[in-house]
N, C-alpha and C positions, 0 to 999 in steps of 0.2 A: 431572324434569330433561330438557332438550331437547339433542339432539346434532345437529351439522351433518351434511350428506352427506359420506360418506367420500371423501377426495381421495387418490388414489394418486400416488406419485412414485418415480423411479428412483435419484436420487443426492443431490438437495439441494432444500431449500425455505427461503426467507428472507423475513422481513418487511421492508417498506420502512422507512427511518428515521422517516417521519412516521406510521407505523402504519396507513396506509389500505389498503395492498395487501400481498399475499403472492405471491412468485414461486416456481413449482414446475417442476422439470425432470422431463419424462417422455420419456426417450430423446432423440430429435432435436427435440423440441418444448419450448417454454417457455410456460407458462400463467401469466397474471396474474389473480388473483382479488381481489375487494373483501373486506376483512376483516369488514365489517359484516354481510354476508349470504352471503359466499363465492360470489357470482355471478361468472361469468367476465367479465373485462374485456378481455383481449387474448390472442391466441395467436400465437406466432412459431415458424416452422418453419425448420430448418437441414438441411444435407446430411449432417451427422455428429452423433454423440451429444455433448451438452454435458457438460462435466466441472466447470464452475465458473460461478457467477453472483455479481455484486456490484452492489448498488444505489448510485447516486450519492448524495452527502450530501443533495441537495435532492429526492430521490425521483422525479425526472423521467426519468432514464435508467437503463439497466441493462447491465452488461458480461456477455456470454455467452461463456465460454471454451471453445474447441475446441483445447486445448493439444496434442493429438496431431497436429493439422494446423498447429501453430505459428501460431495466429491467434486473434483475438477478434472478436466481432461486438458492436456496440452498437445498442441499440434504444431508441426513445422511447415512453414510456407514453401521452403525450397526442397524439402524431403517429405512428401505427403505420406509415405509409408511408415515414418517414425511416429510412435505414439507413446504417451505417458499418462498414467492414471494415478491420482492422489486422492485418498479417502481419509476422513477423520472418524469414520465409524459412528458409534452411538453418541459421541459428543457433538455431532453435527458440524457443519461448516457455514460460516456467516459471510465471509469475504475472502478475497485473495488479492495479492499485489506483488509486483515484480521488485526484486532487488535490482539496483542500478546495473549490475553486471549482466543482466538478461539470462542468467543461468541458475538463479535461485528464486524461490517463491516463498512468500510469507502468507500464512493462512490463519484465520481465527475461528474459534468454536463458540458454542453457546456458553453463557454464564461467565465469559471472560476467564475461563480456567487457565488457558495457556495460549501462546502463539507457537506455531510450528514453522520451522524453516526447512525447506526441502531443496536439496541440491540436485539438479538435473544432470550434472557431470559425473558425480561419483555415487549417487543414490544415497548419500548420507543425510541425516536429518538432525535437528536440534530443537529444543523447547525452551521457551521463556515463560515462567509461571506468573500468573495474576497480572496480565496487562490491564491497564486502566481503560484504554480505548479499544473498541472493537470495530474500527473502521479504518479509513485511510490514514488517520493520525496514530495508528498503533505503533508504527515505526517511522521516525522522521529521519531522512537521509541527509548527510552532509553534502554540500554541492560538489565536492570532489569524488563522491561515491564511495568513500573509504569506510565510513562509519554510520551506524544507526543509533539513534537515541530512542529508548523505549521507556515510557512512563509505567510504573507499577504501583498498585495500590495495596498496601499491606498494613494491617493493624491501624486503620484510619489515618495513615500517613502516605504521602506521595514519595516515591523513590524514582531516581533516574538511573537507568543502566545504559552505558555506552558499550557498543559491541562492534567488533571488526566485521566488515561485510565479506571478508575473505573466507572466514570459517565460523563466524559468529561466536568467537571466544569473547568473554567478558573483559573489557579493557578497564572500566572503572564503574563504581556503584556508590551512590550517595543519596541521602535523604534531603528533600527540598523543604524549605521553610513554609511553603505554600499551605494554606488550609485545604484548598480543593482546586488543584491545578486544572485549568480548562484549555490551555493552549501552550504549545512549545515549538520553538523554531531555532535553527542554527543561525549564528551570525554569518555574514558573507565570507569572513576569513576562516570559518570552520574551527575557531579556537574557543568559542563560548556558546552557551545556550541561553536563549531568552524564554522566560517562563511567565505566564500570566495567571494570576489567581482568580478565583470566582468573583462575580460582580460585586457582592457586598464588601469584600475585602479591597478590591480595586488596586491590587499591587502587582508590580512587575519586578522580577528577579533576574539577574544575570549571573550565571554560574560558569566557571571554567569547566573543562571536560574532566577534571580530576575532583570536582565537587567543591571548589573554593567559591564562596559567595563574593563576587567582584563588585556588585552594585545592586541597589534596590531603589524602587521609585514608587511613591504613593501619591498620585495626583489628588489634590484637595478639592478640586472643582468638578469631579465626575460623580461622586456620591454613589447612589445605588444603581446608576446606569452602567457601571463597570467600564472595562477597557475593550475596544473592538478586537476581534481575533486578528491574528497577524497574517500578513502576506508580504513577502519580500518584494521590494521594488527592483526593477531591472538596473 
């Protein structure tokens, strides 16, 4: 049995979506290795320790998070001289995720004040105020990659915003009947949204993308245990 050379890392290591590369954090440095032979492909150095990395869906770019410094750095695997820095300043930065086109990034800040959408192509940016979730659920993408659903919490009500992933223009905006929405997911045909209310309510709502309540469900045998969070089946 043959084993590769030992690769040490400090906080995270992730394979690229296409499986050709692996990114490894070593303190202030990010190393990119080829998976076929684990030979080093790239090395990127930063002024502070990295705490987060995320490959773009097309495996060509990688987000390098320095959240203590309220910023992220973006690097290109095929063009190592290309660099991009994004900062939220005094609001801080708590997470970052790719939009499906691999050319836009969504980031969140402290206190759920806003989501920021950054375009790497034209350097434009947009904001969405008062997102309810400050993690990977901040924006839920349709399976065709065309739209994002964002849950907003305003005046103790849940609102759903549907945005175009092309330019993040608002397509529709409506209030949900949920008391305290805890999960949201697109249907497989991308025509509707499934919403789960908090455990005490134990309700499920299905809304069209223009805000029409198509159906609701309240299982009588679940009680205070609520409804499990959703994950689409293949």
